[in-house]
VMD Tcl script that draws the C-alpha trace (Angstrom):
set ca {
  {13.38 109.91 16.99}
  {15.24 109.09 13.76}
  {12.63 110.32 11.38}
  {12.46 113.75 13.24}
  {16.39 114.12 13.54}
  {16.74 113.45 9.87}
  {14.03 115.94 9.11}
  {15.67 118.57 11.22}
  {18.97 117.86 9.52}
  {17.30 118.44 6.17}
  {15.73 121.69 7.26}
  {18.75 123.13 9.00}
  {22.01 121.45 7.52}
  {24.43 124.19 8.36}
  {23.00 124.91 11.97}
  {23.72 121.61 13.73}
  {27.30 120.53 14.77}
  {29.10 117.46 16.35}
  {28.54 119.10 19.73}
  {25.73 117.56 21.82}
  {25.07 120.71 23.90}
  {24.56 123.01 21.02}
  {22.36 120.54 19.25}
  {20.21 119.98 22.40}
  {19.75 123.82 22.34}
  {18.83 123.78 18.73}
  {16.47 120.95 19.03}
  {14.78 122.89 21.88}
  {14.57 126.04 19.71}
  {13.16 124.35 16.59}
  {10.91 121.61 18.18}
  {8.29 121.68 21.01}
  {9.45 118.62 22.80}
  {7.79 117.84 26.07}
  {10.12 115.45 27.78}
  {13.93 116.15 28.35}
  {14.69 112.54 27.43}
  {13.04 112.66 23.88}
  {14.98 115.95 23.21}
  {18.23 114.32 24.34}
  {17.62 111.39 22.29}
  {16.95 113.64 19.21}
  {20.12 115.50 19.82}
  {22.07 112.67 20.29}
  {21.21 111.10 17.02}
  {21.65 114.30 15.16}
  {25.30 114.50 16.81}
  {25.92 110.97 15.62}
  {24.53 111.68 12.03}
  {26.86 115.01 11.80}
  {29.94 113.08 12.90}
  {29.32 110.34 10.42}
  {28.90 112.83 7.60}
  {32.08 114.50 8.71}
  {34.04 111.22 8.50}
  {32.72 110.39 5.12}
  {33.58 113.78 3.79}
  {37.25 113.31 4.64}
}
mol new
graphics top color blue
foreach p $ca { graphics top sphere $p radius 0.5 }
foreach p [lrange $ca 0 end-1] q [lrange $ca 1 end] { graphics top cylinder $p $q radius 0.2 }
display resetview
């Protein structure tokens, strides 16, 4: 989950935001994830990473 999330953030750094719902749809768009649970875990981790990055930039 973490490796995939970091890879997606590297590939599309400007696409992802700190909004979970938006990230969920982007993960669905860029990956072929079979289960909803896995998709949500990846989107949640991406959301957390984006929030941390924003906090560190301030």
